[in-house]
N, C-alpha and C positions, 0 to 999 in steps of 0.2 A: 187434618188433610193427610194423605198417605204424601211420603216425601218421592222425589222425580230423578232421577239421574241421568244425565247424558254430558254432551260433550261438545263443543263449538271450535272451529277453526276460526284464528287470529291473521287477520288479511289486510292486505294494502297498507303497511305492507306487513309481510307475513310475519307471524313470530311466534308459532307454536299451535298446539292445541289446550283449551283449557278443559278441565272436568268439572262438572258444577255438581251439589247436592242442592237440592232447594225444598225445604223444608217449609216452603209459605211464608211465613214471617221473618226465618233466617237463609239466607244460602251460605255454603261455604265453597272457595273454588280451590284448584287444586294445579300448579304446571309441571309437576314432579313425582304425584302419586304419593306425597310424603308428611308434606308441608301445607295446612290447608288453613285459607284464611279467609276468616268467618264475616259476613257483614248481615244487620240485623236492621228491623224499622224501630227508630226510633221514640213511634210513639207521636210524629208529629211530621208524620209522611215523609221521610228523607233516612236511606238506606244507607249506614254509615259501617265503619270498621268497630265489627266487636274483639276480637281476639285472636288469638292462633291456637291450633289444634294440632297436634303430628302425631304419626300413625306410630301406635307402639308406646307414646308418653303421655299423649291426653292433652288436655287443655293449657298451652302455657303463658295465653296470654290474654286477660279478657277476665270476667265474673262469669260463674256457669247462671248462675241466676238470670233466666229469660233465654239462653239458650240450651235449655234439655233438650227440643225438642230437633234440634241438627246436630246435638252432639250424639244423641240417642241414633240419628239417620247416618253419622260418620262410622259409626261403632258396627253398625247393622250394614253398609253398604256394600252391593256386589261385588264382584272382582272388577279390576281393570283390567282393559277399558272401560269405559261407558261407549253406548251407542253417540257416532258423531249426529247429530238434530240438525243441523242447517244446512237444507235443502234447497233452499234458494237461492239461488248464486248469482251476483251480477259480474257481467264479463264485458271487457271494453272489446271490442268488436274491429276487424281488419278490415282498415278501409277499400280493399279488392274484394276480398270475398263474402263482407259481411259474416265470416265465421265469428266465433271466441276464439280470440288473441290471449288474454290473458285475466285473472281475476283479482275484482276489485271488490266483494265485499259482499259478506254471507249472513244468511237471517234462519232462524228457529220457528217462526210461525206465522209465515207472510210476510208481504212486503207494503202493510196498509202504514203509510206513513213515511216510509223508507225515502232516504234524500236519492236523487239520481246519480250526483256528484257532476266533476266534472268533467270525467273521462279520465282524468291520470294516475297512472299508473306507479307506484311507488315499489321499488325493489328492498330498499332499508328505509328505516326510520333517518331523515338527515342528520341526524347526529354520530351514523355510525360509518365509518371508514376505514374497516378493518377488511371489507371484501377486497381479495385479489384472485383475478383472471388469469391465470397463466395463457388462454388466447391473446386478450390485451397486452399482456407483457411480451410477446412475441413480438406481437406488432411492434409496438415501441422501440422495442432491442433492432427492429428493422428497419425502419424511419428514423434513428435514433432523435426520437423528439414526442418526449413522455407527453400522453396525452392525459385529458384531465381523471381524476379520479374514477378509478373502473368505475364506480357506484351509479357515478354519473353515466357514464357510456354506456351503461347498462339500460338504465333508464330512459336515456334518449331513442336509442335504438328500437324497444320498445311500443314506446309514446308515438316514434314516428310512423310506426308501423297503421296507426290509426290514425292520424293528422293530415290533412289542417283542421276537420273539421269532427273529430274526435267522437264516435257512436256508442250507444252503452245500451245494454239488455240484459235484462231480470230473467230468468230461466227457472221454474219448478224439476229440481232433478228427480227423477225416480231410482227405483232398486236395481233396473237396468242401462240407468245414466243416461235416456232419453230425454231432450230437456223441451219442455214444453213453454212455446216463450211468453214472453207478459210485457211490461212496460217498460221502456228506457229513455235515454238522453239522442235527441235529436233520430228516432228511430222512425225509417219506414211505415208507414200506417200496414201494407200488407203483411208486414215481417212480426205484428204483433201477437197474432196466434199462431206464430208456425211453429214446427217442430222440428227441431235438430237430432240428428242421431249422433249413438253414445260417442258414436268412432270422431264424430267433427268435433267435439270440445277436447283441451287438452287435459295429459290424464294428470299433470301438476300444475304448477302456477301460470305457467308461459308455453305457449305452442312451442312447438320444437323442433319443426322444422321449417326451416329459413333458405333465403335463395345464396346464401353464400357460406362458405365453409368458415370463414369467420363468424359470421353473426350465429351461425349451430353453434359453435365449439363455447361461444360467449354464453348462452342460455346453458347449455352442458356444464360449465364452470359455476355459473350462479346455481342450480339445482345441486349440483355436486357439494357446495358450501351448503346449503341449507340441509343438506341430506338426514340429519340425524333427526332433524323437524320432523320432516318429509314421511319417513315412516312410521308416524303418528296416523297417519290415513288408512283407516283400514280399508278399501277397494282399490288396493292397485292392482295390476296384473305380476304373475308370478315373477316374471323377467323385468321388470322395471323396481320391484321390489327386493329382488338379487342384487340388482346394482346396486340401491341406494345402500343399502347394506353394509357393501365393501366399501363403495365410498365412502357412507358412517366410520367407519374405522379408523378414518385418517384424523377425524376429531371425535378421540377416545371422551375426552372431558364434556361436549356436549351431548355425545350418545350418554356417558352416564348419567348425566342430569334426567335423562325421559326414560333411558330405560324401560320403567315400571309401566310406563304409557303402550309399548309398543303391542299393537296385536296379533303378531307372530312374527317368525323368523324361519328363514331361510338356511341363511349360511352362521347357522348357530355357533358353530366351533368358532370364527371367527369375530361372531360380536360376543362372546366371554371371554376370549382374548383378550379383547379391544376396552373391555372393562376392566380386565385386570391390570393392565397398564394403564387405566386412567386412578386406578387405587394408586398404583405404584405413582404415579406422577403425583398426585397430591399427595403423596405421603411424604414424595421426597420436596416439595415449594411448601413445606406447611402451613400452616393455616392464613397467612395470608397471601397464600397463590389462587392467583386469579386468569383469568381467560378471558376474553371479550362474547361470553354465552350471554350476560349479562345488561352490554348495550344495543344488544338487536331492540328493547326497548317491550 
């Protein structure tokens, strides 16, 4: 078979985009465009780790026997980034409007056998406590009463907008962004085949229009926090991409991890300056220097 090349988003919680080379009996996945993790059929119906291939180096771990096809596919792969193929999206719905509120799942080839889930949206892995919202910090300072972890406040804000009986719905998104309604959780029957215009879907992970300035600021803080990873999405408006690029420059180490997978740049000079800053920071920190990027999961 001919190899296929595509990318998928990792959501709920969002952890970026994985790029995949599929050669049939073996696949390769990368999260940074440099290191590819190989998995292959072990002959007993299980797909298991088979090695590590690095761009410019070749096979670093594993035996080449049995991996010839995937290695050849990697060596002749098209330019990164690959197109994102997960056009089926599961959305948590706003309880008042019934419109998409937060992205819960994505799939590549249809939703047959897909779980409807429990309607819970997660901003980060439960072990990740690094998220800091300036809006929530300012509120806590005024109240002189520190709140729960900012991650938990954010999750409560979004999930409460869908409760007490959360509804979800799968949509097939076209190239124009229009969503064709499908099945879901606690979904009114008449909504199952509805068509939702592109402008009624959040452009990013969560709806950005809220009732209060605090709520809106918290969501903005969340998208700002993940801005380097959100830049991996190909169909962003130029206004949103420009905003995210400038915000991502405040996280140069995160940006450096994924910059090879960016589909395009608007503020190219600022991004290049941030990448230089990341290299300098890494050199000063030495081999043991770590940030909390890997803790996202």
